[in-house]
C-alpha positions in Angstrom: 72.7 -0.8 92.1 73.5 -3.1 89.2 71.0 -4.2 86.6 70.3 -8.0 86.8 69.2 -10.1 83.9 66.8 -12.7 85.3 67.4 -14.9 82.3 71.1 -15.4 83.4 72.1 -17.3 86.5 70.0 -19.1 89.1 66.5 -17.8 89.8 66.8 -18.8 93.5 69.8 -16.5 93.9 68.0 -13.7 92.2 65.0 -14.0 94.4 67.2 -14.2 97.6 69.1 -11.1 96.5 65.8 -9.2 95.7 64.4 -10.0 99.1 67.6 -8.9 100.8 67.6 -5.6 98.9 64.0 -4.9 99.7 64.6 -5.6 103.4 67.6 -3.2 103.2 65.2 -0.4 102.0 65.9 -0.4 98.3 63.3 0.0 95.6 63.3 -2.5 92.7 62.0 -1.7 89.3 60.9 -4.9 87.6 59.6 -5.4 84.0 56.1 -6.6 83.3 54.3 -7.4 80.0 53.3 -3.8 79.3 55.4 -1.7 81.6 57.2 -1.7 84.9 56.3 -2.2 88.5 58.0 -0.6 91.5 58.7 -3.0 94.4 59.3 -1.7 97.9 58.8 -2.9 101.5 55.3 -1.5 102.4 56.3 -1.6 106.1 59.2 0.8 105.6 58.2 4.5 105.3 61.6 5.3 103.8 61.1 2.7 101.0 57.6 3.8 100.3 58.6 7.4 100.2 61.5 6.6 97.9 59.1 4.7 95.5 56.8 7.7 95.4 59.7 10.0 94.6 60.9 7.7 91.8 57.4 7.6 90.4 57.0 11.4 90.8 53.7 10.9 92.6 51.8 13.9 93.9 51.4 14.1 97.7 48.6 11.8 99.0 48.8 9.3 96.1 48.2 5.8 97.3 49.9 2.7 96.0 48.7 -0.8 95.4 50.0 -3.3 98.0 50.2 -7.0 97.5 50.1 -9.0 100.8 51.1 -12.6 101.5 48.1 -13.3 103.6 45.1 -11.8 105.4 47.2 -12.0 108.6 49.7 -9.7 107.1 47.0 -7.2 106.2 45.6 -7.3 109.8 
């Protein structure tokens, strides 16, 4: 998967591509102020497992999940 510079090109295209890649099961590593965050589809066991492997998590380690709404959580 290629590296994408978010400062180049159109932000809408970058977001659309990121959403497509997440839906296709890929894990995205995105920079934050003081480190990186792993983005994966929380509803895809394959994607979640891939993220844990990339992070070298021990078995049973939970991840933080951001949800769009309370309905999504339910």
